[in-house]
N, C-alpha and C positions, 0 to 999 in steps of 0.2 A: 121426389127422390128426398128432398132436402126437406121437406115437411114431414114426409114419414120417419126420417131419421129424429126430427124433432120431438115429435110426438110421442115416438119409442120411448126418448129420454125421458120426457115430461111422465111417461107411464112408470118407467123404474123409478123414477123419482117419487111419485107418489107412494108406489109400493114400499119402498125403502122406509120413507116418514113415517107410513102407517105401520112397519115393523117395528120401528123403533119407539113408538109410544105404545103398541100394545103387542110384545114379541111373540105372545102364545094363544091371547083370547081369540076364539072363534077362527083359528088361522085357517083351520081345514075348511071350513064353510067360504071363508073368503076367496079362498084358491079355486074351488069349485065354483063360486058365484063370477067368478071372472071369464071361467072355460065358458059356463052357459051364455053370460051376454055376449062373449066372444062369436060363441057361435050363432046367436042368434040375428047378431049382427051380420054375420055371414052372407045369412040368406038373402036380403035385400041388397046386399053389395055385389053378390054376383047373379042377380035375378034382373036389376034394373038394367031398361035400356036406355037411361037418360046418363049423361056424361056428369052434369052437377050431382046425381043423386051417388053416381058411383066414386065420386071426389070424395063426400060426406061420407059414407058409410066408409070407404077405403081410408079415411083418416081417423075415423071412429075404431075401426081396425087394429090401427097402427099402434093408437094408443092402447089399446088392451094388449096388445102383443107385449109391449114393454110392462104392462102389469104382470102378465103372467111370468116373463122371462126373468122381472126381478122375483117374484116366488120360488121360480126354478133356482136360481142363482142362491139363494135365502138357504132352501133346504140342501143344497149342495154345501154350503160354507157351514150349514148348522150339523149336519149329520153324515157329509161324506168323509173318506179316510183322507186325513191331510196328505199322504202319500201319494195318493192316486185322483187327486181331482182335477189336474190336467187331464187323465186319459176320459173320467167321466165326463167332463165339459166338451172337450175336443173331440173325444169320439162318440159322444152322443149326439154334438153339433153336425157333424161329419155323416153321420146315418142320417140325419134328420135330411141333409142338404142333398144327398144321394136319392133318398126317397123321394123328394120334391122333384128332381130332375127325372126320375122314372115316371113320376107322374103325368110331368109335361108331355113326355114322350109318349105315354100310353092315350093322354088327351088329343094327341097329334092324330093319333093311328085310330083309336075310337072316341071323335067328339061326345063330351059330355056336356052337352047343352044341356038349357032348361035347368030339372031338379036332378040332376045326377050328380054335381060335383057337392052342392052344399048337403044332399043326401049323405055324400060319402063323407062330408065333413064331420055331419052330426053322428055318423057312428064313430069314428075317432074320437071326438070328443066324448062320449059316452064310455068307451073304453078307456080314456085318460080319467075321468071322474069315476071309475070302478076300480084302478090302480091305486088312486091318492085315497080314497076311504078303505082300501083294505089293505094298505100297507102299514098304517101305522106310523109311518114318517112324521105325520103334523099332528100327533096329540097332544092336548095340551098338556101333560104332566111329562113329557120328555125334556130332557136334561141336556145342557150344552155339552158336545164333546167334544170341540175343539181344544189344539195344546199350543200351547207357547212354542212358536218354531224357533225362537231364540230367547237369551237368557233378557233381554230388554225389555224393561217394567214398559206396562201401557202408559203411565204418567212422563215417560222419557220421550213421548212422540210429541215432539213441539209443532205450532203452528207453521213453521217454515218447512219442516219435515212434511207435512201434508202437502204444503204448495208445492213440493218439490214433486211428488207423487201424483198428484192432480195434474199439475202442469205437463210433466212427460207423457201423460194418456193422452190428455189432450193434443199437444203437439205432434206425436207419431201418428195420431190416426189424422189430423189436418194436413200433413205433410204427404202422407200415402196417398190420400185422396186429391190432392193439390196436382201430383204428379199422375194421378190415374182416373180421376172423376169415376171411381168403380159405383155402380156399375154403368155410368152414363157413355162410358167411352165403347161398350158394347154397342149401344144403339147408332151412335155416330161412324162407328167402323163398318156395321152392318154383320155383326158378329152374332151367333147364337148364344144367348145367356146360358141356357142350358148346359151346354157343353163345358161352361168354366166352373160348373158344381164338380166335375170330375178332379181338376188339380187343386181345387178350393178344399174339398173333403180330403184328398190326401195331404193337403198341406195340416188342416186342422188335427187330423188322427198323429202324424208324425210330430208336430208342436205339442201336442198332450203327452206324448212320449218322453221327450226331450226334457221339457219342462218338470216332470214330475221325477224325470232321473237326476238332475239337475238345474237347478232356478236359472243360476250364471249363465248356464250355455242356453238355456232357453233365451235368456233377455240377448245376449252376444247376436244369436241368431235373427233376432227382431232387428239390433242395428243394423246388421249387415246387408240384410233385406232393405235397408232404406235406399241403396242405392239404385234401385230399380225404377223407382219414379221418372228418375234424372234419363234414364234408358228409353222408358216410353216416352219419355217429351221428345228425347233427340231421336228416336227411330220412328216416330209416328207416319212418317213419308215413306218407308220401307217395308212391303206389304209381306213378305215372308218374315224378316227381323221382328216387325212387329206382332205378328201371330205369336213367335216361340217367345218374346219377352212377355207377350200376354198372358200367355200359360202359366211362366212363370210368376208372373206378379200374382195371379190369383193362387198360386200354390204358396207363395211367402204372404200373400193375405192372412191365411190361416194361422202363421205366427205371429200376427198382431192382434189377432182375433184371440187367441188363448192367451198370450202375453199381459194382455191389459185386463184380464179378468182373473187370472191367476195370482198376480200383483195385491189384488184388493181380496183375494181367498186369505192369503198371508196376512195383511193388515189386521181383516177381521178375527184371524185367530191371534194376533198379538195383542189385539184389544180387547177380546173376547166379546166382540159387539158382531154377531153373523149378520145385522140388516146393514154392516156397510160392504158387504160382499156384491150387492147387485152396484155397486159404485162404480166399478172399472168399466162395465158395460154401459152405463150412464153416461160417463166421461168422454168415453170412445164415441158414443152416437152423437155427440156435440161437436167432437171436432172431426167426424163423417160428415156432417152438415154443413160446418164451415168450408171445410176442403172442397166440397163438392159445386157449393156455393161459388167459392173464388175460380173454380176449375170451369162453371158454366160460363162465368162472366166473361174469363179473360181465354176462353175455348181458342179464339182465332188469332191470339196474339202469344207464338211460343215465345219468344223472348222474354216478355213480361212472367210466363207461369216459370219458367227457369229460372228467373231473377227471383220470386218470392219465395220457390222454395228453396232455393240456395240460402237464403237469407235466413230462413225458418230453421234451416238445417243447423246451422252453427250453434246457435243458445239449445237447440233439442239435445244434439250431442254432449254439450254440456252438462246439460240437467241429468242425462242419462248416465253420465261418467259419475255425477256426484249420487244420482240416486243407486249405483252400482257398490261404490263405496262405503255410503250407509247401510244399504238394506243385505248386501250380499256376501261382501269381504267379511264380515264379523261372521257369516254363517257358515264360511269354511271350515276357519278356526273353530268354531262351535262344534259343528258336526263330526268332525275329527276327534275332540275329546270327548263327544258323548259315546261314539263307537266305542272308544278304548275303554272310557268308564263303565259301559254296558257290557263288555267282554271281560274285562278284569272281575266285574260284580258277579257274573255268572261262572266264572272258574275259582273265585274265591268261596261259592256256594255249592260248586259243584253239581250246578243243573246240567240235565240232560238236552238234547236238540232240540225235542217238542218243549220241554219244559221253558226252552230259552224262548220261542216262538209263544207261549203263553204268557211268560212274563214281559214281551216287549207288546204286547196287545193290552195286558193289564195296567202298562204306562199311559198307553193312548187312552183311557177310559171306557173300554169296552167291554161289554157286560159279557156273561158267561154265553148266554144265546147268541152275542155279535161273534164272540170268539169262534164257538162252534161253527156258525155259517160260515167264516172267513176261511176254518181251518179245514171244512168238511169232515167235520166228528160231531159223536152225539154230545150233548150238553152234558151228561153225566162223566163222560170222559174228561170235557174240559173243568168240572169240579174235581176231579180224581187230581188232575194235573196240576189245578190250583192250589189244593189242599199240600201238595207234596214242595210246589214251592214255597209256600208259607211255613212251612215245618223248617225246612233247610235253611232259609234266611231268620228264622227265630222271630217272625212276624206272626201276628195274631189276626190282624184286617188287613184287607188291601190299601188302605189308607196308609198303615204304618209301614207298608214295604215300599210305597210310592216315596215317602218321607225319607226312607232309609237310603232310598238310589240318590234322591236328590243330594243328601248329606256327602255321599261318595262321590257325585259329580262336580259339586261344588263345594270345595273345600273352605271356603272363606266360610260358607254358610255353617259348615260345622264348627269352625273356630270360634265364629261368633256367639252360637249357642253353648260350645262350653265353657266362655268366658262369661256369659250370661248365667248359666248353672252353677257354676261356681261360685258366683257373687251371691247368689241365693243358698249357697251351703249344700248344694246337691253334689251327689257324687259322680265321680266319672264313667262308674258302671250305668247309672241312671240314665245318664245322658245318651 
């Protein structure tokens, strides 16, 4: 388990590094190649009768699993709707988790020995490759559609801030796994791992919804769930209480999984580097490996486990408090001011309800085709509304419309522009 976490982190790191150096070149082919290689290695991994062979091929599969996860998170960070990434990741992860549980249940009823399982994996991989090839999401000419979620400039993110973010993810994952040993505790307690997928999937889906609705609430839910590792350690010898807390722990594990990924989605937006999106899962896996290692080493010493968890808990809460102040408190004021400015701008320019929807998606750099897909209308209808929005606001192009709203949103920008223009002899009307 520890080796699997470590190798997955290594695979994610390799993908993130490659995407940093070559953000679009051969992206689609690289992703497809990783899936083909993963599928090819799955055949000897599932068919071998050798323990050593299963370990070797299993380790290779974990590394490639990290590579594929890195590509997946990169795609969400690059093209996913900034307001729906929690649902995209949490919902997709939940569906996959339930699917694997159902597959395990079917495998118990109808054993897929021999070539059955790898053949089914081959069909799934073929379907995934077809989707990647036909979707156009990884075209070399695509442009980054991420938006700055706050007004803080990318260069204002200092080394101390990066240490704060990275340290919080590692510590959260470490304390979580130190208290529960996910999923090593299942084996020790004689529990069925497949059943755990039900509360875990529910937690993933709910965490995605909460984080999309309010990042601050998602973070607070994550911090609140950190009390569960102590409950798990304290109730380890109480059968009924242990099973209840076991289910709750898996449920809240979904909040940890979503929070650490969504956190780096936001930072990828803020710095306009979507290759940073996979780092949340990478750091989380590092914390998972460290926490599980400590749990296994100290499994027979409950006092030591509780003591170390408590010692790590204090700096972790302090770091999360600083992270909350730095990252999310400015966002609350920012979101309120942006919404107010948006409403005033729409009222001033007499935009209809549909035109407001179009205008909001224009600000998100959505194309006509993407707007049509999001609103379930034709592209010609979108063009008609875009034309009306531009006419009402007195703009000729989308870029001019976005700049006009930015000036309305940030008066300081407008004032500095006026001062600069006046110094150059420009008129107020031209400004």
